[in-house]
Every structure is written in structure tokens, then in C-alpha cells.
C-alpha positions as CSV (number, residue, x, y, z in Angstrom):
1,M,-0.1,0.0,0.0
2,I,2.7,2.5,1.0
3,S,6.3,2.0,-0.2
4,V,9.0,4.5,0.1
5,S,12.5,3.7,-1.3
6,A,15.7,5.6,-0.6
7,I,13.8,8.8,0.4
8,T,15.9,11.9,1.3
9,K,14.8,15.3,2.2
10,I,17.2,18.2,2.3
11,Y,16.5,21.7,3.5
12,I,18.6,24.6,2.5
13,M,18.4,27.5,4.9
14,G,20.9,30.2,3.9
15,E,24.3,28.6,4.0
16,T,23.0,25.7,6.2
17,R,22.1,22.3,4.6
18,V,20.0,20.2,6.9
19,E,19.4,16.5,5.9
20,A,16.1,15.7,7.6
21,L,15.8,12.2,5.8
22,R,18.8,10.1,4.7
23,G,17.7,7.2,2.5
24,V,14.6,6.0,4.3
25,D,13.1,2.6,2.9
26,L,9.7,1.7,4.4
27,A,6.6,-0.4,3.5
28,I,3.2,-0.2,5.3
29,N,0.6,-2.6,4.4
30,R,-3.2,-2.0,4.3
31,R,-5.0,-2.2,7.7
32,E,-1.7,-1.6,9.7
33,F,-1.4,0.6,12.5
34,V,2.0,2.0,12.7
35,S,3.7,4.4,15.2
36,V,6.8,6.3,14.3
37,M,8.9,7.5,17.3
38,G,12.0,9.6,17.5
39,P,13.5,12.6,19.3
40,S,12.9,16.1,18.1
41,G,14.7,16.6,14.8
42,S,14.8,12.9,14.0
43,G,12.8,13.4,10.8
44,K,9.5,11.8,11.9
45,S,7.2,14.7,10.8
46,T,9.1,15.2,7.7
47,L,8.6,11.5,6.7
48,M,4.9,11.7,7.6
49,N,4.5,14.9,5.5
50,I,6.1,13.2,2.5
51,I,3.9,10.1,2.9
52,G,0.8,12.3,3.2
53,A,1.6,14.1,0.0
54,L,2.1,17.4,1.9
55,D,5.8,17.6,0.8
56,R,8.1,16.2,-1.8
57,P,11.2,14.2,-1.3
58,S,14.5,15.6,-2.5
59,S,15.1,12.2,-3.9
60,G,13.9,8.5,-3.8
61,R,10.5,7.1,-4.8
62,Y,7.1,6.9,-3.1
63,F,4.4,4.6,-4.2
64,L,0.9,4.8,-2.9
65,D,-1.4,1.9,-4.2
66,G,1.2,1.4,-6.9
67,V,1.2,4.9,-8.2
68,D,4.4,6.9,-8.1
69,V,3.4,9.8,-5.9
70,S,6.8,11.4,-6.1
71,K,6.2,12.2,-9.6
72,M,2.8,13.9,-9.3
73,S,2.0,17.5,-10.1
74,D,0.6,19.8,-7.2
75,N,-3.1,19.3,-8.4
76,Q,-2.6,15.6,-8.4
77,L,-1.2,15.5,-4.9
78,A,-4.1,17.7,-3.7
79,E,-6.6,15.3,-5.1
80,I,-4.6,12.4,-3.3
81,R,-4.8,14.2,-0.1
82,N,-8.5,15.1,-0.3
83,K,-9.7,11.6,-1.4
84,M,-7.4,9.1,0.1
85,I,-5.9,10.6,3.3
86,G,-7.2,12.2,6.4
87,F,-5.0,14.3,8.7
88,V,-4.9,14.8,12.3
89,F,-2.6,17.4,13.9
90,Q,-1.5,18.2,17.5
91,T,-2.9,21.8,17.3
92,F,-6.3,20.6,15.8
93,N,-6.1,23.1,13.0
94,L,-9.9,24.0,13.4
95,L,-11.3,27.3,12.1
96,P,-12.4,29.3,15.2
97,R,-15.4,31.1,13.7
98,M,-17.0,28.0,12.3
99,T,-19.0,25.4,14.3
100,A,-17.8,21.8,14.6
101,L,-20.1,20.7,12.0
102,R,-18.9,23.4,9.5
103,N,-15.2,22.5,10.2
104,V,-16.0,18.8,9.4
105,E,-17.9,19.8,6.2
106,L,-14.9,21.5,4.8
107,P,-13.1,18.7,3.0
108,L,-16.5,17.9,1.3
109,M,-16.8,21.5,0.0
110,Y,-13.5,21.0,-1.7
111,A,-14.7,17.7,-3.1
112,G,-17.8,19.5,-4.5
113,L,-20.6,17.7,-2.6
114,S,-24.1,19.2,-2.3
115,T,-25.0,21.1,0.9
116,K,-27.3,18.3,1.9
117,D,-24.8,15.5,1.3
118,R,-22.1,17.4,3.1
119,R,-24.4,18.0,6.2
120,T,-25.4,14.4,6.3
121,K,-21.8,13.0,6.1
122,A,-20.5,15.6,8.5
123,Q,-23.2,14.8,11.1
124,N,-22.5,11.1,10.7
125,A,-18.7,11.6,11.3
126,L,-19.4,13.8,14.5
127,E,-21.7,11.1,15.7
128,M,-19.0,8.5,15.2
129,V,-16.7,10.4,17.7
130,S,-19.5,10.8,20.2
131,L,-20.1,14.7,19.4
132,A,-23.5,14.8,18.1
133,D,-24.5,17.2,21.0
134,R,-21.6,19.5,20.3
135,M,-21.8,19.8,16.5
136,Y,-23.1,23.5,16.6
137,H,-20.4,24.6,19.1
138,R,-17.4,26.6,18.1
139,P,-13.8,25.4,19.0
140,A,-13.6,27.8,21.7
141,E,-16.6,26.4,23.4
142,L,-15.1,22.9,23.3
143,S,-12.4,21.1,25.5
144,G,-9.1,20.0,24.0
145,G,-10.2,16.5,23.7
146,Q,-13.4,17.5,22.0
147,R,-11.6,19.7,19.4
148,Q,-9.3,17.0,18.7
149,R,-12.3,14.5,18.0
150,V,-13.7,17.3,15.7
151,A,-10.4,17.0,14.0
152,I,-10.7,13.3,13.7
153,A,-14.2,13.6,12.4
154,R,-12.9,15.9,9.8
155,A,-10.2,13.6,8.8
156,L,-12.7,10.7,8.4
157,V,-15.5,12.5,6.6
158,N,-14.2,11.7,3.1
159,D,-14.0,7.9,4.0
160,P,-10.2,7.8,3.5
161,G,-8.1,4.6,3.5
162,F,-5.4,6.3,5.4
163,V,-5.2,8.6,8.6
164,F,-2.0,10.2,9.4
165,A,-1.7,11.7,12.9
166,D,1.2,13.8,13.9
167,E,1.4,14.1,17.7
168,P,-2.3,14.0,18.1
169,T,-2.2,13.8,21.9
170,G,0.5,16.5,22.5
171,N,-1.9,19.1,23.7
172,L,-4.0,16.8,25.9
173,D,-3.9,15.4,29.4
174,S,-3.1,11.6,29.7
175,R,-6.7,10.5,30.3
176,T,-8.0,12.4,27.2
177,G,-5.1,11.3,25.1
178,A,-5.9,7.7,26.0
179,E,-9.5,8.2,24.8
180,I,-8.3,9.7,21.5
181,M,-6.0,6.7,21.0
182,E,-8.9,4.4,21.6
183,I,-10.6,6.1,18.6
184,F,-7.7,5.4,16.4
185,Q,-7.6,1.8,17.6
186,R,-11.3,1.3,16.6
187,L,-10.6,3.1,13.2
188,N,-7.8,0.5,12.6
189,D,-10.1,-2.4,13.7
190,D,-12.5,-1.0,11.1
191,G,-10.0,-1.4,8.3
192,V,-8.3,2.2,8.2
193,T,-4.5,2.2,7.9
194,I,-3.0,4.5,10.5
195,L,0.4,6.1,10.7
196,L,1.0,7.9,14.0
197,V,3.9,10.2,14.7
198,T,4.7,10.6,18.4
199,H,7.7,11.1,20.9
200,E,5.7,9.5,23.7
201,A,6.3,5.7,24.3
202,D,3.0,5.1,26.0
203,I,1.1,6.6,23.1
204,A,3.2,4.5,20.5
205,K,2.3,1.4,22.3
206,H,-1.4,1.7,21.1
207,A,-0.2,0.8,17.6
208,K,0.7,-2.7,16.3
209,R,4.2,-1.8,14.9
210,L,6.8,0.5,16.0
211,I,9.4,2.3,13.8
212,H,12.2,4.3,15.5
213,L,13.7,7.1,13.6
214,R,17.0,9.0,14.4
215,D,19.0,11.6,12.6
216,G,16.8,10.8,9.5
217,R,17.4,7.1,9.4
218,I,15.3,4.1,10.6
219,T,17.0,2.5,13.3
220,G,14.4,0.0,14.4
221,D,11.3,-1.6,13.1
222,E,9.4,-4.1,15.3
223,P,5.9,-5.4,16.2
224,I,4.4,-4.2,19.4
225,T,3.9,-7.3,21.5
226,E,2.4,-5.7,24.6
227,R,-0.1,-3.4,23.0
228,T,-2.0,-0.9,25.1
229,T,-5.8,-1.4,24.5
230,Y,-7.5,0.1,27.5
231,G,-11.1,1.3,27.3
232,L,-11.9,-0.6,24.2
233,D,-15.2,-2.1,25.7
234,N,-16.5,1.2,26.8
235,G,-18.0,2.7,23.6
236,W,-16.4,4.6,20.8
237,A,-14.8,7.5,22.6
238,G,-15.1,7.1,26.4
239,S,-16.3,10.0,28.3
240,N,-17.2,13.3,26.7
241,Q,-14.4,15.4,27.9
């Protein structure tokens, strides 16, 4: 499903040359739940941005479903992002003046769906993350955990095959973070391929496979044998915090 080969990423900042990725090889199969861990500056967010078609590699090849993404135009990359990939970020990236419902509808507006279809799909996505009673609230009226659930609903609204999450629990307390990770586990159980970037070992252990990245290189790739799965029998998203 996802295959990167000899990927490099080099940033030139004035006279400084930064090698963020140094020849990364990686394959992720459909329905996997993979965590990428590494210290700050290890290249983990850069790798996710390339796999998520948000950035281009300096060299190397990237295939998604057999298609060479590394050779796509900007318009083709935008179409890939809108139709196949959902993103969840640490800072939520919600528009403050829009309700939760309108924030979730945004990807569907870009996809050209009718107002009625957008509304129905967005409501269903918010119900999936237990926010049916908060859909007309703006981000400032929601807790951090609720805002992240809105972001997850937005990531899911186009029924993507892949969800990429960059430090999704970084701004949350441990209990709320655990509830967010429960949502990701259930998504994966439903067949969504998930790539999670984190620097927290306890968060990484919610996945099924752990990749270690350091100085732009993969230094470890192993299955997670003692996976954290707390809360999975308590409903989709635990409490409404």
C-alpha cells in the first residue's frame, strides 16, 4: 500500500544544509497501525509529510497503491490528499469562527458535494466520535479532547483509506489522550490504515508496529507485542471530555 525507497529530504536555509531524511526505506501494508517514534529533529514529521503528500522528497521514490506519488503534480497531490488521506494534527487546525459541523464539512466542500450531502456526512462523522451534541459549538466552546475529536471527524468525513496523525495527543492530558488513542484503535479495527507520529512511548504502544527514527534514518522496526488497548469495551470515545 505504502512504499518509500531511498527517500531523502534536504532543506537549504541560507548557507545551512539540513538532511532531514537520509535514505529511508519503508513499507506499510493495508490495515496496519504504525507508530513512528524519535526525538525532536529525527525526521519523523518530515517523513509523515512526504507520505501524506504534503511535501516532496529531495530524492527517492514513493508509491501509494502502486502509483508513483513522487512524480505527481501539485494538483494531483491535492486530489490524493482530499480523496485518500485524512490528517490529524497536534494543534487541531480548526477554524475558530466555524462550528464543529462546518469544520468537518470543509473537505466535502472542496470535493464538490451538495450542501445536503455535506451536512449528512459531517453529522455522521461527528456522531462516530460521540460529538452529536456538540456539532453546533465553535472550537472555543469545546475542550481540548472535543476539539481533537472534531479534527478526527474531519479526517474521516471523506472515508479515507489512510489516517496520518502527527502528535495527536501532544496538547491533551493523559486521560483524554488515551480516549483519542482508543478512537484510532477502533478506526484501525474497522480497516483504516493509520500512521502515528509521536515522541511518547506510552502513546506509541497503542499501535501494532513501532518504527524508530533517529537523525533521518530508521534505526528500528518491530511489532508491538504488549499493546495498550485500555477502554475498548466502553464505547467509541469514552467520556465526553
